[in-house]
Backbone bond lengths (Angstrom), bond angles and torsions (degrees), N, CA, C in turn:
res aa  C-N    CA-C-N  psi(-1)  N-CA   C-N-CA  omega(-1)  CA-C   N-CA-C  phi
1 M - - - 1.471 - - 1.519 107.80 -
2 S 1.296 116.84 111.45 1.454 120.57 -179.91 1.521 110.15 -75.23
3 W 1.301 115.79 150.77 1.467 121.77 172.40 1.504 107.94 -133.05
4 N 1.302 116.48 135.51 1.452 120.49 172.75 1.526 107.23 -146.80
5 P 1.324 118.41 173.40 1.468 119.87 -173.29 1.522 114.12 -56.26
6 S 1.337 118.59 -24.17 1.453 119.74 -178.36 1.519 112.81 -101.07
7 Q 1.326 117.40 1.06 1.457 120.29 -178.23 1.518 108.93 -144.74
8 A 1.324 117.00 74.46 1.460 121.15 179.20 1.513 110.08 -79.15
9 H 1.337 115.63 144.81 1.456 121.57 179.26 1.518 107.18 -124.27
10 D 1.330 116.55 106.12 1.452 120.60 -172.00 1.523 112.76 -111.49
11 A 1.320 116.91 34.06 1.461 119.05 177.12 1.515 109.61 -65.28
12 P 1.340 117.91 146.67 1.463 119.65 178.94 1.509 111.53 -65.34
13 G 1.331 116.28 156.96 1.458 120.66 178.76 1.513 110.87 -63.13
14 L 1.327 117.08 126.25 1.456 121.78 -178.01 1.518 111.83 -109.02
15 G 1.314 117.24 -11.98 1.454 119.92 -176.55 1.507 111.87 -102.43
16 R 1.305 115.55 173.25 1.453 121.21 179.06 1.521 110.27 -118.91
17 V 1.310 115.33 160.19 1.461 120.70 177.42 1.521 108.64 -75.60
18 E 1.320 115.67 125.16 1.468 120.37 178.14 1.522 110.77 -79.83
19 T 1.353 116.33 -42.20 1.462 121.57 -178.45 1.522 109.18 -138.56
20 L 1.320 117.01 131.96 1.460 122.34 173.35 1.520 107.97 -109.07
21 I 1.324 116.29 125.91 1.462 121.83 -177.46 1.518 109.16 -115.46
22 I 1.332 115.94 127.19 1.463 122.18 173.98 1.524 107.62 -105.31
23 P 1.327 118.72 115.13 1.462 121.01 -174.81 1.524 112.40 -59.36
24 R 1.338 114.64 153.23 1.465 122.30 176.14 1.523 108.63 -106.77
25 A 1.304 116.42 143.57 1.467 120.98 177.22 1.524 109.32 -75.02
26 R 1.321 115.97 136.15 1.461 121.85 178.36 1.521 109.14 -136.00
27 D 1.328 116.48 141.05 1.458 122.08 176.75 1.520 108.58 -95.45
28 I 1.328 116.80 127.17 1.469 120.24 178.91 1.526 110.12 -116.31
29 G 1.308 115.00 51.17 1.459 119.95 178.26 1.508 112.47 89.45
30 G 1.337 116.21 56.45 1.449 120.50 178.48 1.511 114.14 84.43
31 F 1.326 117.03 6.89 1.459 121.55 -179.59 1.519 108.18 -136.10
32 E 1.332 116.88 124.73 1.461 120.40 -174.53 1.525 111.46 -92.05
33 V 1.341 115.66 138.11 1.461 122.03 175.47 1.525 108.56 -125.11
34 K 1.344 115.42 162.69 1.455 122.13 172.33 1.521 107.97 -105.62
35 R 1.332 117.38 116.89 1.467 122.18 -174.15 1.528 110.80 -104.30
36 A 1.343 115.62 116.32 1.459 120.88 179.15 1.530 112.46 -94.81
37 L 1.325 117.57 -34.40 1.463 122.46 177.50 1.510 109.78 -130.01
38 P 1.344 116.95 143.73 1.462 127.65 -5.81 1.524 111.04 -71.81
39 A 1.331 116.27 149.21 1.457 122.21 179.21 1.525 109.25 -119.69
40 P 1.329 118.26 156.33 1.463 119.97 178.38 1.525 113.14 -55.37
41 S 1.344 116.28 -32.37 1.458 120.13 -177.11 1.520 113.79 -91.53
42 R 1.333 116.34 -11.49 1.461 119.17 -174.84 1.520 109.12 -162.21
43 Q 1.348 117.43 117.69 1.459 119.34 179.40 1.522 111.88 -78.76
44 M 1.339 116.78 -39.91 1.458 120.79 -171.21 1.522 111.26 -138.18
45 V 1.344 114.66 157.62 1.461 122.70 167.09 1.526 105.44 -125.15
46 G 1.328 117.23 107.84 1.456 119.16 -168.59 1.513 108.37 58.83
47 P 1.355 119.04 -131.42 1.462 120.11 177.94 1.529 113.78 -87.51
48 F 1.346 118.23 -1.63 1.467 121.16 -178.02 1.523 109.72 -77.32
49 I 1.343 116.41 120.41 1.458 121.06 -174.63 1.523 112.92 -116.36
50 F 1.316 117.61 -5.50 1.466 122.28 -176.91 1.516 106.84 -151.37
51 F 1.351 116.27 135.59 1.467 120.00 -177.68 1.511 108.07 -150.09
52 D 1.338 116.98 113.78 1.460 123.92 179.65 1.522 110.36 -119.50
53 Q 1.331 116.55 133.14 1.461 120.84 165.62 1.520 107.45 -91.54
54 V 1.312 116.37 122.83 1.463 123.47 -178.19 1.526 108.31 -103.81
55 G 1.319 117.47 113.01 1.459 121.02 -178.01 1.517 111.38 83.56
56 P 1.368 116.38 -165.00 1.468 127.12 8.98 1.525 112.80 -71.47
57 A 1.321 115.47 139.50 1.462 122.20 -179.43 1.519 109.15 -136.27
58 E 1.312 115.00 148.21 1.463 121.98 176.37 1.525 108.85 -117.18
59 F 1.339 116.38 138.76 1.455 121.71 -178.87 1.525 110.38 -118.73
60 L 1.330 115.64 138.41 1.453 120.43 170.51 1.518 109.67 -74.96
61 T 1.304 117.25 166.86 1.463 120.85 175.45 1.526 109.59 -54.47
62 G 1.318 116.34 130.23 1.457 121.61 -177.65 1.513 113.44 92.66
63 G 1.333 118.37 -12.22 1.459 121.93 -178.32 1.518 112.08 -92.07
64 G 1.334 114.56 172.68 1.461 119.75 179.19 1.511 111.22 157.31
65 I 1.322 116.17 -164.62 1.465 121.49 178.23 1.518 109.50 -108.43
66 D 1.315 115.34 150.08 1.459 122.36 176.74 1.517 108.39 -141.57
67 I 1.320 115.80 87.83 1.461 120.94 175.63 1.516 107.01 -96.90
68 R 1.339 115.15 105.30 1.463 121.30 -174.31 1.532 111.36 -64.74
69 P 1.343 117.75 162.76 1.459 120.25 178.73 1.523 112.23 -52.35
70 H 1.332 114.79 134.91 1.463 122.39 -179.77 1.520 108.30 -149.14
71 P 1.330 118.40 161.67 1.467 120.79 -172.03 1.528 113.50 -101.18
72 H 1.335 115.87 161.23 1.461 123.73 170.57 1.520 109.34 -143.00
73 I 1.320 116.87 152.52 1.468 122.98 166.75 1.530 107.77 -139.59
74 G 1.335 116.48 157.35 1.453 122.91 166.76 1.509 117.01 70.65
75 L 1.327 118.04 16.15 1.463 120.49 -174.73 1.516 110.36 -150.57
76 A 1.326 114.82 171.51 1.463 121.63 168.54 1.514 107.32 -124.95
77 T 1.321 117.28 135.66 1.464 120.91 178.28 1.529 109.56 -94.54
78 V 1.335 115.16 143.81 1.457 121.96 177.69 1.523 107.36 -123.87
79 T 1.312 116.76 120.24 1.461 121.38 177.50 1.522 108.70 -114.16
80 Y 1.345 115.85 127.51 1.465 121.30 -178.48 1.521 108.15 -141.45
81 L 1.332 116.74 124.87 1.463 121.99 -175.43 1.523 111.76 -110.91
82 Y 1.345 114.86 146.21 1.462 122.72 169.67 1.525 110.71 -96.97
83 K 1.345 116.36 -38.03 1.463 122.00 -178.88 1.521 108.82 -139.90
84 G 1.342 115.40 153.79 1.454 120.64 174.76 1.525 112.31 81.35
85 A 1.313 115.11 -164.14 1.461 122.19 -179.56 1.515 107.94 -163.72
86 F 1.329 116.60 157.45 1.458 119.08 168.70 1.523 110.19 -151.09
87 E 1.317 114.06 168.17 1.453 122.34 -172.50 1.524 110.05 -101.71
88 H 1.322 116.29 123.83 1.462 122.95 178.93 1.528 109.37 -106.80
89 R 1.332 116.21 132.43 1.468 122.69 169.44 1.518 107.89 -132.23
90 D 1.330 117.03 143.02 1.467 118.74 176.04 1.517 111.15 -143.86
91 S 1.329 114.78 172.36 1.460 120.63 -172.86 1.521 113.41 -75.59
92 T 1.345 118.64 -4.81 1.463 119.60 170.88 1.529 110.62 -77.90
93 G 1.341 116.80 -9.34 1.455 121.92 -175.04 1.510 113.29 99.15
94 A 1.329 117.23 -1.30 1.467 120.57 179.84 1.519 110.74 -67.96
95 H 1.320 116.25 139.00 1.462 123.67 176.40 1.516 106.15 -141.11
96 Q 1.334 117.11 110.47 1.454 120.67 -170.27 1.522 111.17 -142.97
97 I 1.323 116.60 133.14 1.464 121.34 168.82 1.527 106.97 -87.00
98 V 1.329 116.60 125.67 1.458 122.23 -178.77 1.525 108.89 -94.66
99 H 1.340 117.11 126.81 1.452 122.95 179.23 1.527 110.07 -116.97
100 P 1.317 118.61 160.52 1.466 121.39 -179.33 1.531 112.66 -55.51
101 G 1.342 114.97 137.87 1.454 121.15 177.32 1.505 115.24 87.04
102 A 1.340 118.17 -14.43 1.461 122.07 176.83 1.524 108.90 -91.58
103 V 1.332 116.70 169.27 1.458 119.98 -179.98 1.524 110.23 -130.63
104 N 1.338 115.25 131.68 1.459 122.87 168.17 1.519 108.01 -101.52
105 W 1.318 117.13 127.74 1.473 123.08 -177.93 1.531 106.63 -127.86
106 M 1.323 116.46 103.45 1.466 122.05 -178.29 1.523 108.76 -110.17
107 I 1.323 116.21 118.13 1.462 122.38 179.82 1.515 108.13 -93.69
108 A 1.335 116.01 114.20 1.465 120.04 -177.54 1.516 111.63 -74.78
109 G 1.339 117.65 -40.76 1.452 120.48 -177.11 1.515 111.09 55.22
110 S 1.330 116.24 -128.28 1.466 120.87 -177.57 1.520 112.98 -76.50
111 G 1.341 117.63 -11.60 1.456 118.65 176.30 1.518 113.10 161.74
112 V 1.328 116.07 130.37 1.456 122.01 175.90 1.522 107.50 -146.49
113 T 1.319 116.05 155.98 1.457 122.13 175.21 1.523 107.95 -127.08
114 H 1.344 117.51 137.63 1.458 118.55 178.05 1.525 111.05 -147.69
115 S 1.329 114.04 162.97 1.468 121.57 176.34 1.515 108.56 -131.43
116 E 1.329 115.21 155.87 1.463 122.04 178.27 1.517 107.84 -136.53
117 R 1.319 116.60 120.60 1.461 120.39 -173.79 1.528 110.61 -142.44
118 T 1.302 114.74 157.79 1.459 120.87 166.87 1.529 106.91 -81.70
119 S 1.316 117.45 123.63 1.464 120.53 -174.25 1.525 111.04 -69.62
120 L 1.322 115.95 162.78 1.463 121.29 177.75 1.524 111.00 -60.02
121 E 1.321 116.87 -38.05 1.462 120.69 178.98 1.524 110.79 -63.36
122 M 1.334 116.42 -41.81 1.468 119.92 -179.81 1.519 112.04 -69.38
123 R 1.336 116.74 -30.54 1.464 120.26 -178.92 1.531 112.60 -73.29
124 A 1.323 116.96 -10.98 1.464 120.42 -177.54 1.528 112.52 -72.48
125 R 1.327 116.32 -5.54 1.472 120.48 179.71 1.525 108.21 -148.55
126 P 1.321 117.93 163.56 1.463 119.49 175.40 1.528 110.46 -59.45
127 G 1.321 115.38 149.36 1.464 118.87 -176.92 1.516 112.47 -145.81
128 S 1.320 115.32 179.48 1.457 121.94 179.03 1.527 108.74 -143.06
129 L 1.321 115.38 164.21 1.459 120.67 177.22 1.518 108.80 -151.38
130 F 1.332 115.52 129.52 1.458 121.53 179.59 1.524 107.42 -155.84
131 G 1.327 116.20 122.49 1.452 118.88 179.90 1.512 112.15 -176.99
132 I 1.315 114.81 -170.45 1.455 122.81 -178.12 1.523 108.65 -128.63
133 Q 1.316 115.82 134.78 1.461 119.84 170.13 1.514 108.71 -123.61
134 T 1.313 115.56 132.20 1.457 119.95 -179.57 1.524 110.03 -138.20
135 W 1.334 114.96 160.04 1.459 122.16 175.74 1.516 108.64 -114.79
136 V 1.327 115.60 139.12 1.454 122.68 174.30 1.527 107.45 -111.23
137 A 1.329 116.98 120.24 1.463 120.56 178.86 1.531 109.62 -69.98
138 L 1.321 116.00 138.30 1.463 120.71 -179.19 1.530 110.58 -84.80
139 P 1.338 117.11 148.35 1.466 118.97 171.66 1.522 110.19 -58.86
140 E 1.311 116.28 154.29 1.467 120.61 -175.14 1.525 111.81 -55.65
141 A 1.321 117.49 -38.05 1.469 121.02 -178.23 1.521 112.73 -68.58
142 E 1.343 117.91 -15.35 1.465 121.88 -177.40 1.524 113.22 -108.59
143 E 1.321 117.81 -1.17 1.464 120.23 -174.96 1.525 113.17 -62.37
144 D 1.319 117.44 -32.18 1.460 120.66 -174.95 1.524 113.29 -101.15
145 R 1.315 117.85 14.22 1.458 120.61 178.39 1.535 109.45 -69.81
146 A 1.313 116.36 162.95 1.465 121.10 178.35 1.523 110.20 -68.47
147 A 1.312 115.69 147.00 1.465 120.66 177.76 1.526 110.38 -65.18
148 S 1.342 116.18 148.75 1.455 120.68 177.94 1.524 109.14 -155.09
149 F 1.329 116.04 171.11 1.465 121.07 -174.86 1.519 110.06 -144.08
150 E 1.348 116.17 138.68 1.465 122.45 173.56 1.523 108.82 -130.37
151 H 1.307 115.82 143.85 1.465 121.69 170.79 1.520 107.86 -131.15
152 H 1.335 115.85 132.19 1.462 120.77 177.06 1.526 108.31 -128.18
153 G 1.307 115.98 125.77 1.447 120.55 -179.94 1.517 112.49 -70.55
154 K 1.304 115.30 165.52 1.465 122.58 -178.08 1.518 112.03 -52.56
155 E 1.315 116.30 -40.75 1.463 120.39 -175.83 1.527 112.82 -69.51
156 A 1.339 118.09 -17.35 1.467 121.48 -178.12 1.522 113.10 -86.55
157 L 1.330 118.25 -13.19 1.462 121.22 -176.63 1.523 110.35 -90.70
158 P 1.343 117.83 137.99 1.469 120.14 178.84 1.528 111.66 -57.71
159 F 1.331 115.97 137.22 1.459 121.53 -179.28 1.520 108.35 -128.31
160 L 1.329 116.70 120.85 1.454 123.28 -178.38 1.521 108.83 -115.20
161 E 1.325 117.01 138.68 1.455 118.86 177.47 1.524 109.97 -148.86
162 D 1.355 115.04 143.27 1.456 120.94 178.48 1.521 109.00 -179.28
163 E 1.326 117.37 133.60 1.463 123.61 171.47 1.534 112.96 48.17
164 G 1.317 116.01 54.53 1.455 120.50 176.31 1.511 115.42 80.34
165 K 1.328 117.52 9.79 1.463 121.91 179.98 1.517 109.72 -115.79
166 E 1.323 117.27 132.83 1.461 122.93 172.13 1.520 107.92 -130.82
167 V 1.319 116.56 122.77 1.464 121.91 -176.14 1.515 109.18 -128.24
168 R 1.322 117.02 123.58 1.463 121.46 171.35 1.528 107.34 -109.00
169 L 1.323 117.08 116.83 1.471 121.96 -178.06 1.518 109.34 -84.07
170 I 1.325 115.92 118.43 1.457 122.11 -174.55 1.520 111.29 -91.34
171 L 1.333 116.84 -44.50 1.464 122.96 -178.61 1.524 109.81 -136.42
172 G 1.324 115.78 149.55 1.449 121.44 167.74 1.512 114.38 72.96
173 H 1.348 115.42 -151.19 1.461 120.63 -176.52 1.523 110.57 -133.80
174 A 1.324 115.38 142.89 1.465 122.64 178.00 1.513 108.35 -173.52
175 W 1.343 116.29 154.66 1.468 122.88 177.04 1.529 112.47 52.98
176 G 1.312 116.51 32.83 1.450 120.62 177.45 1.514 115.68 79.79
177 A 1.325 118.61 7.05 1.472 122.77 -179.42 1.521 110.23 -120.60
178 R 1.320 116.15 163.32 1.468 121.62 177.85 1.523 109.36 -139.01
179 A 1.335 116.82 132.31 1.461 122.06 178.70 1.530 110.46 -81.17
180 P 1.338 118.03 155.53 1.467 120.93 -176.32 1.520 115.20 -77.32
181 V 1.331 118.67 -14.27 1.461 121.12 -177.28 1.528 110.13 -65.11
182 R 1.317 116.46 136.30 1.469 120.58 178.47 1.523 109.81 -79.07
183 T 1.328 116.94 119.61 1.461 121.91 177.84 1.521 109.14 -115.11
184 F 1.348 115.61 167.75 1.463 120.20 -172.82 1.525 112.83 -119.59
185 S 1.323 117.01 1.61 1.458 121.43 174.37 1.524 107.84 -151.96
186 E 1.325 117.08 167.42 1.462 121.04 179.17 1.531 109.24 -60.90
187 T 1.325 116.35 123.06 1.467 122.01 -171.07 1.524 109.79 -148.04
188 F 1.322 116.64 149.01 1.459 120.25 161.44 1.521 108.83 -145.78
189 Y 1.333 115.11 145.34 1.465 122.14 -177.56 1.514 106.56 -154.69
190 A 1.339 117.12 125.00 1.457 119.74 -171.80 1.519 111.59 -146.44
191 D 1.336 114.85 145.01 1.460 124.85 172.32 1.524 106.87 -94.46
192 V 1.340 116.34 120.08 1.463 121.48 -173.58 1.522 110.24 -121.92
193 A 1.329 116.74 129.68 1.460 122.14 172.93 1.529 107.96 -118.34
194 L 1.341 115.82 127.31 1.456 121.22 -178.39 1.518 110.25 -119.88
195 A 1.323 116.37 133.70 1.460 121.60 173.16 1.526 108.98 -73.23
196 P 1.328 117.95 160.79 1.469 119.82 178.86 1.532 111.86 -50.79
197 G 1.337 115.40 127.33 1.454 120.96 177.84 1.513 115.97 81.03
198 A 1.336 118.72 -7.70 1.461 120.71 -178.06 1.517 110.53 -68.90
199 R 1.344 115.54 148.15 1.463 121.76 179.92 1.513 110.93 -113.51
200 L 1.317 115.80 144.09 1.459 121.79 177.73 1.515 109.40 -133.89
201 P 1.350 118.91 122.63 1.454 120.40 172.63 1.529 109.75 -80.52
202 L 1.311 116.88 138.97 1.465 119.42 172.56 1.524 109.08 -80.59
203 P 1.322 117.43 146.87 1.473 118.92 177.83 1.521 110.01 -63.34
204 D 1.334 117.18 135.36 1.455 118.96 -177.13 1.520 113.33 -103.80
205 E 1.369 117.19 9.33 1.462 118.57 177.33 1.519 112.88 -86.32
206 H 1.346 117.33 -4.94 1.464 120.64 -178.29 1.530 110.86 -102.06
207 E 1.324 115.53 142.15 1.462 121.17 -177.14 1.519 112.49 -64.80
208 D 1.325 117.52 -50.21 1.461 123.43 -179.42 1.515 109.37 -109.08
209 R 1.347 117.04 136.80 1.468 120.91 178.54 1.523 109.10 -142.40
210 G 1.337 115.18 136.35 1.450 120.58 176.65 1.511 110.09 -141.36
211 V 1.332 115.81 163.39 1.463 122.46 177.52 1.518 108.10 -137.80
212 Y 1.323 116.38 133.94 1.457 121.98 173.26 1.525 107.56 -112.23
213 V 1.335 116.54 126.11 1.467 121.30 -179.48 1.526 108.25 -87.26
214 V 1.316 116.61 113.62 1.462 122.40 -178.63 1.528 110.44 -85.91
215 E 1.324 116.74 -45.45 1.464 122.61 -179.59 1.522 109.03 -143.41
216 G 1.327 116.50 152.19 1.449 120.55 178.05 1.522 111.52 77.13
217 A 1.325 115.60 -147.16 1.460 121.26 -178.32 1.520 109.12 -155.29
218 V 1.348 115.71 156.00 1.463 121.24 175.98 1.523 109.07 -133.29
219 T 1.327 114.44 156.03 1.461 121.51 175.61 1.517 108.99 -115.03
220 V 1.339 115.67 133.19 1.459 122.57 177.72 1.525 107.57 -129.66
221 A 1.326 116.98 118.76 1.466 122.02 177.75 1.527 111.84 50.18
222 G 1.335 116.03 40.06 1.454 121.05 175.92 1.507 115.86 90.01
223 D 1.333 118.06 -8.64 1.466 121.92 179.38 1.523 109.74 -103.23
224 T 1.338 116.78 138.74 1.458 122.22 -178.29 1.522 110.48 -104.49
225 F 1.323 115.76 137.03 1.461 122.43 -178.48 1.526 108.93 -126.56
226 E 1.331 115.60 124.09 1.460 122.37 -177.18 1.532 110.96 -85.81
227 A 1.322 115.15 175.72 1.465 120.84 177.32 1.522 110.48 -59.11
228 G 1.335 115.29 146.16 1.451 120.33 -179.82 1.508 113.45 84.52
229 R 1.323 117.61 25.86 1.463 122.72 177.40 1.523 108.83 -128.29
230 M 1.336 116.08 139.28 1.460 121.30 172.01 1.522 108.51 -113.95
231 M 1.316 116.26 128.56 1.445 122.45 176.80 1.523 109.46 -111.87
232 V 1.325 116.60 134.40 1.462 122.51 175.53 1.524 107.23 -115.55
233 F 1.327 116.51 132.35 1.461 121.39 -171.38 1.527 112.37 -105.80
234 R 1.323 115.21 159.37 1.454 120.72 -179.96 1.524 109.96 -70.60
235 P 1.342 117.65 138.79 1.468 120.26 177.26 1.529 110.51 -58.55
236 G 1.328 115.38 138.58 1.452 120.51 174.32 1.509 115.72 88.36
237 D 1.332 119.07 -18.36 1.461 120.68 179.14 1.525 110.66 -72.17
238 R 1.326 116.30 141.87 1.464 119.90 171.81 1.521 107.52 -81.06
239 I 1.323 116.14 124.41 1.463 121.79 -175.17 1.519 109.46 -122.96
240 S 1.327 116.41 131.65 1.452 121.37 170.97 1.522 108.09 -132.54
241 L 1.317 116.05 134.62 1.460 122.82 -178.90 1.521 109.49 -102.44
242 S 1.317 116.71 143.27 1.465 121.60 174.08 1.521 109.15 -119.09
243 A 1.318 116.98 129.24 1.465 120.34 179.56 1.521 110.73 -74.02
244 G 1.336 115.77 149.65 1.459 122.23 178.08 1.523 111.80 -75.68
245 P 1.333 116.67 -174.76 1.473 121.07 -175.05 1.524 113.70 -65.40
246 Q 1.330 118.75 -19.23 1.465 121.65 177.20 1.527 112.20 -99.14
247 G 1.341 117.14 3.73 1.453 119.88 -174.56 1.518 110.84 81.31
248 A 1.329 116.92 -172.78 1.465 120.13 -177.83 1.517 110.83 -158.31
249 R 1.322 115.17 149.81 1.474 123.53 170.45 1.525 106.34 -120.31
250 L 1.328 117.14 127.85 1.460 122.22 -173.04 1.517 110.72 -131.22
251 M 1.325 115.34 158.05 1.457 121.69 161.72 1.529 106.30 -116.82
252 A 1.330 116.24 120.19 1.460 121.83 176.70 1.521 107.90 -100.88
253 L 1.324 116.91 136.25 1.461 120.12 -173.31 1.514 111.31 -149.56
254 G 1.333 115.93 159.19 1.451 120.19 175.38 1.509 111.76 157.19
255 G 1.336 114.80 -158.80 1.446 121.69 -177.74 1.513 110.17 141.98
256 A 1.318 115.66 -162.14 1.462 121.00 -178.80 1.521 110.59 -78.79
257 T 1.324 116.15 144.19 1.463 119.92 172.69 1.525 108.88 -71.68
258 L 1.331 116.24 153.38 1.459 120.37 -178.58 1.526 110.61 -79.76
259 N 1.335 116.05 170.93 1.459 119.84 -171.95 1.525 113.65 -82.15
260 G 1.309 118.02 4.30 1.458 120.84 179.19 1.505 110.48 -174.07
261 P 1.316 117.71 174.65 1.461 120.75 -178.27 1.521 111.66 -67.39
262 R 1.314 115.60 158.64 1.459 121.93 174.19 1.520 109.03 -121.45
263 Y 1.337 114.61 140.62 1.457 121.47 175.70 1.516 107.34 -101.39
264 I 1.321 115.66 141.33 1.457 120.73 -179.69 1.521 108.36 -132.38
265 S 1.315 116.15 129.13 1.455 122.46 178.27 1.519 108.16 -146.56
266 W 1.339 115.21 120.78 1.458 121.64 -177.02 1.522 108.99 55.94
267 N 1.340 119.03 -117.32 1.463 122.07 -178.99 1.522 113.04 -101.65
268 F 1.328 116.72 13.08 1.457 121.08 -174.07 1.520 111.48 -110.62
269 V 1.332 115.60 139.64 1.465 123.14 174.99 1.525 107.04 -130.08
270 A 1.337 117.33 136.56 1.460 120.23 -179.73 1.518 110.74 -160.60
271 S 1.322 115.15 163.51 1.461 121.13 177.61 1.524 111.87 -83.39
272 S 1.338 117.19 -5.94 1.473 120.08 178.14 1.522 110.16 -142.42
273 R 1.312 115.54 149.36 1.461 120.41 176.35 1.524 110.98 -66.16
274 E 1.327 116.90 -30.87 1.460 120.49 -178.59 1.532 111.46 -62.77
275 K 1.325 116.86 -39.24 1.465 119.52 178.84 1.525 111.05 -65.43
276 I 1.313 116.50 -37.64 1.465 119.82 178.91 1.523 110.31 -67.70
277 E 1.325 117.85 -43.30 1.460 120.30 179.87 1.524 111.05 -63.18
278 A 1.335 117.42 -38.80 1.465 120.55 178.36 1.532 111.06 -64.84
279 A 1.336 117.08 -37.75 1.464 120.61 178.40 1.525 111.09 -67.91
280 K 1.321 117.45 -41.29 1.464 121.06 176.78 1.531 110.43 -58.47
281 E 1.329 115.75 -46.72 1.473 119.95 -178.28 1.530 110.84 -62.24
282 A 1.338 116.58 -42.36 1.460 120.49 -178.77 1.528 111.42 -65.89
283 W 1.333 116.94 -40.94 1.471 119.53 179.57 1.521 110.49 -68.13
284 D 1.311 116.50 -41.45 1.460 120.45 -178.10 1.528 111.46 -65.69
285 K 1.315 117.01 -31.30 1.468 120.98 179.75 1.525 110.67 -66.43
286 G 1.318 117.61 -35.17 1.465 120.85 174.82 1.515 115.30 68.68
287 D 1.326 117.69 31.88 1.460 120.97 177.80 1.532 108.38 -88.64
288 W 1.345 115.46 83.49 1.457 120.00 -172.89 1.527 112.99 -73.10
289 D 1.304 118.52 -20.59 1.467 120.76 -178.16 1.525 112.77 -87.16
290 H 1.341 117.02 -35.24 1.465 119.72 -173.48 1.530 113.29 -126.03
291 G 1.305 117.94 -7.92 1.455 120.73 -174.91 1.517 113.32 -86.03
292 R 1.313 115.34 -167.76 1.465 122.54 -175.89 1.525 112.45 -69.88
293 F 1.316 117.09 -34.18 1.468 121.74 -175.72 1.523 111.08 -109.71
294 R 1.333 115.37 144.05 1.459 123.25 172.40 1.524 107.86 -117.38
295 L 1.311 117.45 152.29 1.456 120.55 173.10 1.531 109.50 -85.71
296 P 1.334 118.45 153.13 1.468 120.40 -177.52 1.531 111.64 -63.36
297 P 1.317 118.37 133.46 1.460 120.03 173.20 1.518 110.65 -56.56
298 G 1.331 116.51 131.90 1.456 121.25 -179.21 1.507 114.37 87.38
299 D 1.352 117.86 -4.52 1.462 120.68 178.35 1.537 108.78 -149.04
300 G 1.336 114.86 58.35 1.451 119.57 -177.03 1.515 114.76 -114.03
301 A 1.344 117.33 13.56 1.463 119.61 -176.66 1.518 112.66 -81.23
302 E 1.321 117.83 -17.93 1.463 121.18 -178.69 1.523 108.87 -151.08
303 F 1.321 115.97 166.69 1.462 120.57 178.64 1.527 108.32 -160.44
304 I 1.325 116.21 165.92 1.461 121.16 176.70 1.526 108.08 -88.62
305 P 1.325 118.42 117.51 1.471 119.78 -178.71 1.525 111.75 -72.06
306 L 1.318 115.99 160.48 1.462 120.89 173.77 1.525 108.68 -60.89
307 P 1.341 118.73 127.62 1.461 119.54 178.86 1.525 112.34 -57.18
308 D 1.314 116.04 141.19 1.465 120.62 -179.29 1.523 112.00 -54.88
309 A 1.325 116.95 -34.60 1.466 120.61 -177.04 1.524 112.25 -65.28
310 L 1.339 117.23 -17.94 1.462 119.93 -177.72 1.523 112.37 -96.36
311 R 1.328 117.47 -7.29 1.456 119.07 178.76 1.523 110.78 -76.85
312 P 1.330 118.13 145.30 1.475 119.92 178.86 1.517 110.89 -58.99
313 K 1.300 116.72 140.24 1.456 121.81 177.98 1.525 109.55 -75.22
314 P 1.355 118.50 134.51 1.467 120.27 178.61 1.532 110.28 -64.61
315 A 1.315 114.20 146.81 1.467 119.73 179.15 1.522 109.89 -65.28
316 P 1.332 118.76 140.69 1.479 121.02 -179.62 1.519 111.05 -67.95
């Protein structure tokens, strides 16, 4: 059921939540995030296999984040900010400052390395950071493609609004709109702001659908869900969300399930354990000039080493 500003669909929620996920706190090098995916009860929602809420955090002058260069395979990263900014560099040569409402889409394919930092210019004054970072697992046929990078500014993303609803479509297609980012499987991902009491139908053309409540609260089929909750819904159910008395900010996500299981270890995602082991070995070898991985131009003085726990145990 498509929705657009001239065709609102405000039917009450008829479906139920299949899985409720409460994010776990994780430290990513002196900076805490809330991780909703992967969860013990649910590894993926459509092709989305990783979902972190970053912040909200406030920095004093001179403060910020410093995520050193690290590798990925078999996925695409999606970075979307509500507040603040940070500097992205990767081994494709991309160098981009990410601002609220824009999207960074980095396709790791067979291997990419990137860093995320608060720039020197941003550190010259107090700052803030609040956003979502997620990984989309690639279809098996695309896992070994060359790494690439796309950036689309806020003005390039479809924006729908009507009767207390504001939707910015970040990836894929939904509600009669399509985002410009190139994807490799059926996907939708959207930033949604709802006024108090406003209703939003979820698109029902996608197999898997989930919602993460960033701020405020929503009601689904009589049940209320506060900020910091991810709900995954049953395929085929008609779902409509109602915002609470303070309104709500949501991330809606989903798409088609992949054609087989995915393995995830550290920063690697793949359809086979063998591909992950080969990536670990290549990163641990550290042959930046001739090996599988390169360090980002302009940020090659340091990197995150392979954790000791992931190295093969020596034979007794």
